[in-house]
C-alpha positions as CSV (number, residue, x, y, z in Angstrom):
1,M,37.8,-14.6,28.2
2,N,34.9,-13.3,29.9
3,K,34.4,-10.7,27.5
4,I,34.5,-13.0,24.8
5,V,31.8,-15.3,26.8
6,I,30.3,-12.7,27.4
7,Y,30.0,-10.7,23.3
8,S,29.3,-14.8,22.2
9,F,26.1,-14.8,24.3
10,L,24.9,-11.8,23.1
11,L,25.2,-12.4,19.3
12,L,23.0,-15.8,20.3
13,I,20.3,-13.5,21.7
14,V,20.5,-11.5,18.4
15,L,20.3,-14.4,16.3
16,N,17.6,-15.8,18.4
17,A,15.6,-12.8,17.8
18,C,16.3,-12.5,14.5
19,D,15.1,-16.5,14.2
20,D,11.8,-15.5,16.2
21,V,11.0,-12.7,13.9
22,D,11.1,-15.1,10.9
23,K,8.6,-17.7,12.8
24,L,6.2,-14.8,13.5
25,Q,3.8,-16.7,11.4
26,L,2.2,-19.6,13.9
27,G,-1.1,-20.2,12.8
28,E,-3.0,-19.6,9.3
29,T,-3.4,-16.9,7.6
30,T,-6.8,-15.3,7.3
31,T,-6.8,-12.7,4.4
32,P,-9.0,-9.9,4.5
33,V,-11.5,-9.6,2.4
34,L,-12.7,-6.2,0.6
35,T,-15.6,-5.2,-0.7
36,S,-17.3,-1.8,-2.5
37,G,-20.2,-0.9,-4.5
38,L,-18.1,-1.3,-7.6
39,S,-19.0,-4.7,-8.9
40,N,-17.6,-4.3,-11.9
41,E,-18.8,-1.3,-13.4
42,A,-18.4,1.1,-15.8
43,I,-17.7,4.9,-14.4
44,I,-17.2,8.0,-16.3
45,L,-15.1,10.7,-14.4
46,T,-16.1,14.0,-15.1
47,A,-14.9,17.1,-13.5
48,D,-18.5,18.1,-12.7
49,N,-18.6,14.8,-11.1
50,G,-15.2,15.2,-9.4
51,E,-15.9,16.0,-5.9
52,D,-18.9,13.0,-6.0
53,L,-18.3,9.8,-3.7
54,F,-16.7,7.1,-5.5
55,S,-16.3,4.4,-3.2
56,I,-16.2,3.6,-0.2
57,F,-14.0,0.5,0.6
58,Q,-14.2,-1.7,3.0
59,W,-12.4,-4.8,4.4
60,T,-12.4,-7.3,7.2
61,K,-9.5,-7.7,9.3
62,A,-6.5,-9.7,8.5
63,D,-4.9,-12.2,11.1
64,F,-1.8,-13.9,10.8
65,G,-2.8,-16.7,12.9
66,Y,-1.0,-15.2,16.4
67,P,-1.7,-12.5,18.8
68,S,-0.6,-9.2,17.6
69,G,-1.0,-5.5,17.1
70,D,-3.3,-4.3,14.1
71,P,-1.8,-4.3,10.9
72,E,-1.4,-1.4,8.4
73,Y,-3.4,-1.7,5.7
74,V,-2.6,-0.6,1.8
75,L,-5.4,0.0,-0.7
76,E,-3.9,-0.2,-3.8
77,M,-4.8,0.0,-7.5
78,D,-3.4,-1.1,-10.9
79,F,-4.2,-1.6,-14.2
80,A,-6.7,-5.4,-14.8
81,G,-3.8,-8.0,-15.4
82,N,-0.7,-6.3,-14.3
83,E,-1.0,-8.4,-10.9
84,F,-0.3,-5.1,-9.0
85,A,3.5,-4.9,-10.3
86,N,2.9,-0.8,-11.0
87,A,0.5,-0.1,-8.6
88,V,-0.6,3.1,-7.0
89,N,-1.2,3.3,-3.2
90,L,-4.7,5.1,-2.8
91,N,-4.9,4.9,1.4
92,V,-2.4,3.4,3.7
93,S,-3.9,3.1,7.3
94,S,-5.2,0.6,10.2
95,E,-8.8,1.2,9.8
96,L,-10.5,-1.3,7.5
97,S,-12.6,1.1,5.4
98,Y,-11.4,4.4,3.1
99,E,-14.3,6.7,1.5
100,V,-12.6,8.2,-1.8
101,V,-14.0,10.7,-3.9
102,N,-14.0,10.9,-8.0
103,S,-11.5,13.7,-8.5
104,Y,-8.5,11.9,-6.4
105,I,-9.1,8.3,-8.7
106,N,-9.1,10.5,-11.3
107,R,-5.4,11.8,-10.8
108,K,-4.0,8.4,-9.7
109,L,-5.6,6.9,-12.7
110,L,-3.8,9.9,-14.7
111,T,-0.3,9.4,-12.8
112,L,-1.0,5.2,-13.6
113,G,-0.7,6.1,-17.2
114,A,-4.4,5.8,-18.1
115,V,-5.3,8.4,-20.9
116,A,-8.1,10.7,-20.6
117,G,-11.5,10.3,-22.2
118,T,-10.0,6.7,-22.7
119,A,-11.8,3.5,-20.9
120,S,-9.4,1.4,-18.6
121,D,-9.7,-1.6,-17.1
122,V,-8.4,-1.3,-13.4
123,E,-8.3,-3.3,-10.6
124,F,-8.6,-2.6,-6.5
125,R,-7.2,-4.7,-3.6
126,V,-6.4,-4.1,-0.2
127,T,-2.7,-5.6,1.7
128,G,-2.5,-6.2,5.3
129,A,1.2,-6.2,6.9
130,I,2.5,-6.5,10.0
131,K,6.1,-5.1,10.3
132,Q,6.5,-5.2,7.2
133,K,7.1,-8.9,7.5
134,L,3.8,-10.6,7.1
135,F,1.5,-9.9,4.3
136,A,-1.7,-10.7,3.4
137,S,-3.7,-10.0,0.4
138,S,-7.2,-9.4,-0.4
139,N,-9.3,-10.5,-3.4
140,V,-9.5,-8.2,-6.5
141,L,-12.3,-6.0,-7.5
142,N,-12.6,-4.9,-11.1
143,A,-13.7,-1.8,-12.5
144,N,-14.3,0.0,-15.8
145,I,-13.1,3.6,-15.6
146,T,-12.8,6.9,-17.9
147,P,-10.8,9.6,-16.7
148,Y,-11.0,13.4,-17.5
149,E,-7.9,15.8,-18.7
150,I,-6.1,17.5,-15.7
151,V,-3.4,19.1,-15.3
152,L,-1.0,16.4,-13.2
153,V,0.7,18.1,-10.3
154,Y,3.8,15.8,-8.8
155,P,4.2,15.3,-5.0
156,K,7.8,17.0,-4.4
157,L,10.4,17.5,-2.0
158,Y,12.6,20.2,-1.7
159,V,15.9,19.6,-1.3
160,T,17.8,22.5,0.6
161,G,21.9,22.9,1.7
162,D,25.2,24.2,0.8
163,Q,24.3,23.4,-3.1
164,N,22.0,26.3,-3.1
165,A,22.7,28.5,-0.1
166,W,19.7,26.8,2.0
167,A,17.1,28.2,-0.4
168,F,13.5,27.0,-1.4
169,D,14.0,26.8,-5.2
170,E,12.9,25.0,-8.6
171,E,16.1,23.7,-9.5
172,N,16.6,21.7,-6.5
173,L,13.5,19.3,-6.6
174,L,12.5,16.0,-6.1
175,Y,9.6,14.0,-7.3
176,S,7.2,11.1,-7.1
177,V,5.8,10.9,-10.6
178,S,4.0,7.5,-10.1
179,D,2.8,9.4,-6.3
180,N,4.0,6.3,-4.4
181,G,6.4,7.5,-1.6
182,I,9.3,7.1,-4.0
183,Y,11.0,10.3,-5.3
184,E,13.4,10.6,-8.0
185,G,15.9,13.7,-9.0
186,Y,18.8,14.2,-9.8
187,I,21.2,17.8,-7.7
188,H,24.1,18.5,-8.1
189,M,25.7,18.8,-4.6
190,S,28.8,21.1,-3.6
191,N,31.3,20.2,-1.5
192,V,31.9,22.9,2.0
193,D,34.7,21.6,4.3
194,N,34.8,18.3,3.0
195,M,30.7,17.7,3.8
196,Y,27.5,17.7,2.2
197,R,25.1,19.5,4.0
198,F,21.3,19.0,3.2
199,K,17.9,18.8,4.3
200,M,14.7,17.8,2.4
201,S,11.3,19.0,3.0
202,Y,7.3,18.7,1.8
203,Q,7.2,22.4,1.8
204,P,9.3,25.7,1.0
205,N,9.7,25.9,4.2
206,W,10.8,25.1,7.6
207,N,7.5,26.2,9.6
208,S,6.5,22.5,10.8
209,G,8.3,19.8,11.7
210,D,6.2,17.7,10.4
211,V,7.0,18.8,6.6
212,I,10.9,18.0,7.4
213,I,12.0,15.0,6.6
214,G,14.6,13.2,9.4
215,D,14.5,16.5,11.3
216,A,11.2,16.0,14.1
217,D,11.5,19.3,16.2
218,A,13.2,21.4,13.1
219,S,16.5,22.0,15.4
220,G,18.5,20.8,12.7
221,T,19.8,17.4,14.3
222,S,16.5,15.5,15.8
223,G,15.9,12.7,13.4
224,V,18.1,10.9,11.0
225,L,17.3,10.0,7.2
């Protein structure tokens, strides 16, 4: 009987904690204000000006109406009128500014689906978030940008395991075609001793725990996926 009472009490604590998370927003939200030197400009990007400064994006702090830590800000870009449905992320940080060069915007534009040599109307905004629970999006900035042609190299993850004798090869890769941190692909996993063992890395090596997904110290057991 005592155990039942204790478990019920713990369950109430968990439920109340969940309710508190849902009610974090206690006051009025102040959205960030995004500024830059764009101001509806028509910009032509070229290989010659690729390393020139594109813009310095700056924004004010988002306030969710209660004491909290610094929000995480995501600076996004998408085609005008798309309401950021397929936006690419330009930067994610807790800072209040981001400096970007032309070549980076060019690559992101082509990833988004822009055509080299053809002007595209694009929009920028920044969204502040607290624990991925509360969000506040800024005003939208507009620009007309013409990208130049390059060979796109998509971000990739190496998947090594029993299926390829733990090698780093080109047949066992996942790609982020939209360069948005979401990787996709198909890999046939072989079955060894009724287990599917594999690891993933941003680089074709185990030289640093920073590049290994879910295995911070490269021990093979230090993290979770």
